C-alpha positions as CSV (number, residue, x, y, z in Angstrom):
1,X,-17.6,37.1,8.1
2,X,-17.3,33.5,9.4
3,X,-15.6,34.2,12.8
4,X,-15.1,31.4,15.3
5,X,-14.6,32.5,18.8
6,X,-11.6,31.0,20.6
7,X,-13.8,29.1,23.0
8,X,-15.7,27.5,20.2
9,X,-12.4,26.6,18.5
10,X,-11.2,24.9,21.7
11,X,-14.5,23.0,22.0
12,X,-14.2,21.8,18.4
13,X,-10.6,20.7,18.9
14,X,-11.5,18.9,22.1
15,X,-14.5,17.2,20.4
16,X,-12.4,16.0,17.4
17,X,-9.6,14.7,19.8
18,X,-12.2,12.9,21.8
19,X,-13.8,11.3,18.7
20,X,-10.4,10.1,17.5
21,X,-9.5,8.8,21.0
22,X,-12.8,6.9,21.3
23,X,-12.4,5.3,17.9
24,X,-8.8,4.3,18.6
25,X,-9.8,2.8,21.9
26,X,-12.6,0.8,20.2
27,X,-10.1,-0.4,17.6
28,X,-7.6,-1.5,20.2
29,X,-10.3,-3.6,21.9
30,X,-10.4,-5.8,18.8
31,X,-8.6,-9.2,19.0
32,X,-5.1,-9.1,17.6
33,X,-4.6,-12.8,17.1
34,X,-5.1,-14.4,13.7
35,X,-8.0,-16.9,13.2
36,X,-7.1,-20.5,12.5
37,X,-7.4,-19.8,8.8
38,X,-4.3,-17.6,9.0
39,X,-6.3,-14.7,7.4
40,X,-6.2,-11.4,9.2
41,X,-9.6,-10.5,10.8
42,X,-11.7,-8.1,8.8
43,X,-11.5,-4.4,9.8
44,X,-14.0,-3.6,12.5
45,X,-16.7,-1.1,11.7
46,X,-17.2,1.6,14.3
47,X,-20.4,1.4,16.3
48,X,-23.3,3.6,15.3
49,X,-22.4,6.0,18.0
50,X,-18.8,6.1,17.0
51,X,-19.7,6.5,13.3
52,X,-22.1,9.4,14.2
53,X,-19.3,11.1,16.3
54,X,-16.9,10.6,13.4
55,X,-19.3,12.1,10.9
56,X,-20.0,15.0,13.3
57,X,-16.2,15.7,13.7
58,X,-15.8,15.6,9.9
59,X,-18.7,18.0,9.3
60,X,-17.5,20.4,11.9
61,X,-14.0,20.4,10.3
62,X,-15.4,20.9,6.8
63,X,-15.5,24.7,7.0
64,X,-16.5,25.2,3.3
65,X,-19.1,22.3,3.4
66,X,-17.8,20.8,0.2
67,X,-17.7,17.3,1.6
68,X,-13.9,17.1,1.8
69,X,-11.2,18.1,4.2
70,X,-8.3,20.2,2.9
71,X,-5.0,20.6,4.6
72,X,-6.1,24.0,5.9
73,X,-9.3,22.5,7.4
74,X,-7.4,19.8,9.3
75,X,-4.7,22.2,10.5
76,X,-6.5,22.4,13.9
77,X,-6.5,18.6,14.2
78,X,-2.8,17.7,14.8
79,X,-3.3,13.9,14.7
80,X,-5.0,14.1,11.3
81,X,-2.7,16.8,9.9
82,X,0.3,14.7,10.8
83,X,-1.0,11.8,8.8
84,X,-2.7,13.7,5.9
85,X,-0.6,12.3,3.1
86,X,-1.0,8.7,4.5
87,X,-4.8,9.1,4.8
88,X,-5.2,10.7,1.4
89,X,-5.3,7.3,-0.4
90,X,-6.2,8.6,-3.8
91,X,-3.7,11.5,-3.6
92,X,-6.3,14.1,-4.6
93,X,-5.1,16.6,-2.0
94,X,-8.3,16.3,0.2
95,X,-9.7,13.8,2.6
96,X,-13.1,12.2,2.0
97,X,-15.3,11.0,4.8
98,X,-14.2,7.5,4.0
99,X,-10.5,8.3,4.1
100,X,-11.0,10.3,7.3
101,X,-12.9,7.4,8.9
102,X,-10.4,4.7,7.7
103,X,-7.7,6.8,9.3
104,X,-9.4,6.7,12.7
105,X,-8.9,2.9,13.1
106,X,-6.1,2.1,10.6
107,X,-2.9,0.6,12.0
108,X,-4.2,0.3,15.6
109,X,-3.5,-3.1,17.1
């Protein structure tokens, strides 16, 4: 039986929240003014540390290790669960690592 102790569940939730907060803070540090060309600046890639933290959060949330996050798997991550439909770009009912990662910095100015 795959039983998660309440303490471990709290740690997992805290870790995921910290990962999202760190990525959001990094995204907010990006310049918000348009370059002289008038084109929006390219989306910033998370640092190697940020990417590793994001992948770790994704892996921990992926309870069945299928490489995707279902609604049930993100239920313990309120920030992600609230935006599930928005993050699920291809509308297949699950979040890929790419969709999850894009959601960490999308729309943050």
